C-alpha positions as CSV (number, residue, x, y, z in Angstrom):
1,M,54.7,-65.8,46.6
2,R,55.5,-63.5,43.6
3,T,51.8,-63.1,42.9
4,L,51.1,-62.2,46.5
5,I,53.9,-59.6,46.6
6,V,52.6,-58.0,43.4
7,L,49.1,-57.8,44.8
8,I,50.3,-56.3,48.1
9,F,52.3,-53.6,46.3
10,M,49.3,-52.8,44.1
11,F,47.0,-52.5,47.1
12,L,49.5,-50.3,49.0
13,F,50.0,-48.1,45.9
14,L,46.4,-47.7,44.8
15,V,44.6,-47.7,48.1
16,I,47.1,-46.2,50.6
17,F,49.5,-44.0,48.6
18,S,47.3,-42.8,45.7
19,P,44.8,-40.6,47.7
20,I,47.7,-38.7,49.3
21,A,49.4,-38.3,45.9
22,W,46.2,-37.1,44.3
23,L,45.8,-34.4,47.0
24,V,49.3,-33.2,46.4
25,I,48.9,-33.3,42.6
26,W,45.6,-31.4,42.9
27,I,47.2,-28.6,44.9
28,I,50.1,-28.3,42.5
29,G,47.8,-28.4,39.5
30,K,45.9,-25.4,40.8
31,S,48.9,-23.2,39.9
32,D,50.9,-25.4,37.4
33,K,49.0,-28.0,35.4
34,E,52.0,-29.0,33.4
35,K,54.0,-29.8,36.5
36,A,51.1,-31.8,38.0
37,D,51.0,-33.8,34.8
38,R,54.8,-34.5,35.0
39,I,54.4,-35.6,38.6
40,S,51.6,-38.0,37.7
41,L,53.6,-39.4,34.8
42,N,56.6,-40.0,37.0
43,I,54.6,-41.6,39.8
44,V,52.8,-44.0,37.4
45,N,56.0,-44.9,35.5
46,G,57.7,-45.6,38.8
47,A,54.9,-47.8,40.0
48,F,54.9,-49.8,36.7
49,R,58.6,-50.3,36.9
50,I,58.3,-51.7,40.4
51,V,55.4,-54.0,39.3
52,A,57.6,-55.2,36.4
53,W,60.5,-55.8,38.8
54,L,58.4,-57.6,41.4
55,S,56.9,-59.7,38.6
56,G,60.3,-60.9,37.5
57,I,60.0,-59.4,34.0
58,R,63.2,-59.4,32.1
59,L,62.5,-56.6,29.5
60,T,64.4,-56.1,26.3
61,V,63.6,-52.9,24.5
62,K,64.8,-52.3,20.9
63,G,64.3,-49.3,18.6
64,H,63.5,-46.8,21.3
65,E,65.5,-44.3,19.3
66,N,62.8,-44.4,16.6
67,I,60.4,-42.5,18.8
68,P,60.4,-38.8,18.0
69,T,61.1,-36.5,21.0
70,D,59.7,-33.3,19.5
71,R,56.1,-34.3,18.6
72,P,53.4,-36.7,19.7
73,V,52.9,-40.0,18.0
74,L,50.3,-42.8,17.7
75,Y,51.7,-46.0,19.1
76,I,50.1,-49.1,17.5
77,S,50.8,-52.4,19.1
78,N,49.7,-56.0,19.2
79,H,48.0,-56.9,22.4
80,R,49.1,-60.0,24.4
81,S,48.6,-59.3,28.1
82,Y,47.5,-56.9,30.8
83,F,51.2,-56.5,31.3
84,D,51.6,-54.7,27.9
85,I,50.8,-51.4,29.6
86,V,53.1,-52.2,32.6
87,T,56.1,-52.7,30.3
88,G,55.1,-50.3,27.6
89,Y,54.0,-47.2,29.4
90,P,57.4,-46.4,30.9
91,Q,59.0,-46.6,27.5
92,T,56.8,-43.9,25.9
93,V,58.2,-40.4,25.4
94,G,56.4,-37.6,27.2
95,L,52.7,-37.7,28.1
96,C,50.8,-40.6,26.5
97,G,47.2,-41.7,26.9
98,F,46.2,-45.3,26.5
99,V,42.9,-46.3,24.9
100,A,41.4,-48.9,27.1
101,K,38.2,-50.9,27.0
102,K,35.2,-49.2,28.8
103,Q,35.2,-51.9,31.6
104,V,38.5,-50.7,32.9
105,E,36.8,-47.4,33.9
106,K,34.9,-49.3,36.5
107,V,38.1,-50.2,38.4
108,P,38.4,-48.0,41.5
109,F,41.6,-46.0,42.1
110,L,43.1,-47.2,38.8
111,R,40.6,-45.2,36.7
112,V,41.7,-42.0,38.5
113,W,45.3,-42.4,37.5
114,M,44.3,-43.2,34.0
115,R,42.2,-40.1,33.7
116,K,45.0,-38.0,35.1
117,L,47.2,-39.3,32.3
118,Y,44.6,-38.6,29.6
119,C,43.7,-42.3,29.0
120,Q,40.5,-42.8,27.0
121,F,37.8,-45.5,27.6
122,L,36.3,-47.1,24.6
123,D,33.0,-48.9,24.4
124,R,33.5,-51.3,21.4
125,D,29.7,-51.9,21.1
126,N,28.8,-48.2,20.8
127,M,30.0,-46.8,17.4
128,R,28.9,-43.3,18.2
129,E,30.8,-43.2,21.5
130,G,33.8,-44.9,19.7
131,M,34.0,-42.0,17.2
132,K,33.8,-39.5,20.1
133,V,36.8,-41.3,21.7
134,I,38.7,-41.0,18.4
135,R,37.9,-37.3,18.1
136,D,39.0,-36.8,21.7
137,C,42.3,-38.5,21.0
138,V,42.8,-36.3,17.9
139,S,42.3,-33.2,20.1
140,L,44.8,-34.5,22.7
141,V,47.4,-35.0,19.9
142,K,46.8,-31.7,18.1
143,E,46.1,-29.4,21.0
144,K,48.0,-30.8,23.9
145,N,50.9,-32.7,22.2
146,I,49.9,-35.9,24.0
147,S,50.7,-39.2,22.3
148,I,48.2,-42.0,22.2
149,W,48.7,-45.8,22.5
150,I,46.1,-48.1,21.0
151,C,45.8,-51.8,20.3
152,P,43.7,-52.1,17.1
153,E,43.0,-55.8,17.6
154,G,40.5,-54.8,20.3
155,T,41.3,-57.6,22.7
156,R,44.2,-59.7,23.9
157,T,45.5,-62.4,21.5
158,P,48.4,-64.4,23.1
159,G,50.8,-66.0,20.7
160,D,52.0,-64.9,17.3
161,E,48.6,-64.8,15.7
162,M,46.8,-61.5,15.6
163,L,43.2,-60.4,14.9
164,P,42.7,-58.0,12.0
165,F,43.6,-54.4,12.9
166,K,40.5,-52.2,13.2
167,G,40.9,-49.2,10.8
168,G,39.2,-46.7,13.0
169,S,42.2,-46.7,15.4
170,F,44.3,-45.2,12.6
171,K,42.0,-42.2,12.2
172,I,43.8,-40.7,15.2
173,A,46.9,-40.4,13.1
174,E,45.1,-39.6,9.8
175,M,43.1,-36.7,11.4
176,S,46.0,-35.3,13.5
177,G,48.8,-35.8,11.1
178,C,51.0,-37.5,13.7
179,P,53.3,-40.4,12.8
180,V,52.5,-44.0,13.6
181,I,55.0,-46.0,15.6
182,P,54.5,-49.8,15.2
183,V,55.2,-51.6,18.5
184,T,55.9,-55.3,18.6
185,I,55.4,-57.1,21.9
186,K,56.5,-60.7,22.5
187,G,56.3,-62.8,25.7
188,S,54.2,-60.6,27.9
189,E,51.5,-63.3,28.2
190,D,54.0,-65.5,29.9
191,V,53.9,-63.2,32.9
192,F,50.2,-63.9,33.7
193,E,47.8,-65.0,31.0
194,A,49.7,-68.3,30.2
195,H,49.1,-69.5,33.8
196,V,46.3,-67.5,35.4
197,P,46.0,-66.6,38.3
198,W,49.8,-66.7,38.9
199,V,52.4,-64.1,38.1
200,K,55.6,-65.7,37.0
201,A,59.0,-64.4,35.8
202,A,59.3,-64.1,32.0
203,D,61.3,-62.6,29.2
204,V,59.4,-59.8,27.4
205,T,60.6,-58.1,24.2
206,M,59.3,-54.8,23.0
207,I,60.4,-53.4,19.6
208,F,59.6,-49.9,18.4
209,G,59.5,-49.6,14.6
210,E,60.5,-46.6,12.5
211,P,57.8,-43.9,12.4
212,I,55.4,-43.9,9.5
213,E,54.4,-40.4,8.4
214,T,50.7,-39.9,7.8
215,A,50.3,-36.2,7.1
216,D,50.6,-36.5,3.3
217,L,49.0,-39.9,2.8
218,D,46.5,-40.1,0.0
219,R,43.3,-42.1,0.1
220,A,45.0,-45.3,-1.0
221,G,47.7,-44.9,1.6
222,K,45.3,-44.4,4.4
223,K,43.3,-47.4,3.4
224,A,46.4,-49.6,3.3
225,L,47.8,-48.2,6.6
226,P,46.2,-50.8,9.0
227,D,47.5,-53.8,6.9
228,Q,50.9,-52.1,6.5
229,V,51.4,-51.6,10.2
230,Q,50.1,-55.1,11.1
231,N,52.5,-56.7,8.5
232,I,55.4,-54.8,10.1
233,I,54.5,-56.2,13.5
234,K,54.0,-59.7,12.1
235,E,57.4,-59.7,10.4
236,T,59.0,-58.3,13.5
237,L,57.5,-61.1,15.6
238,K,58.9,-63.6,13.2
239,G,62.3,-62.0,13.6
240,T,62.3,-62.4,17.3
241,D,61.8,-66.2,17.2
């Protein structure tokens, strides 16, 4: 029943409500783009909160005070579930674009909301396009003060094990000078991936680490950054057991 309710809400939101909202946002955006962005953000955050509530997610958030409120950041997290974005996006500060795999861009309705919120679509098999995505993210951070959330593992890895973090993801911070916020996610796979295709209630913990400044990192510091952030997340995972 829970799964059906979530699916019905997603259908009503994406197919029935969204086209009307897009029209209103488009009209507002003609005269006030910033206001249109805020409306899009509030609508999507509201929808994610409803999905989380309908899914029975009991979310515990720690370290939210570590997120700067006066500048954009690069959120770096482990990746456990499709529900990472559902629980994580409403916790971000200000506008934030997620970097998603290219296949997500093919999903009707969803891709429109993602584009409105400056999300980027990454083709992992195309290095040239991947570098373009990184440069676009840097421009969003530097020119529009928009934060970016990326999962450097490149794919979902349920459990406490993680794939090596891809160093290219950290170029966004290195090239823009924004701080990195390590984000540790635990339990989100218990909502869906642990028992596909059913959505079940679960406890999810999300911990935002202290910002890591990147503006003055030397070459050695930049090279060590992926391992440094991944180790922080690993140690935080151990602390949540």
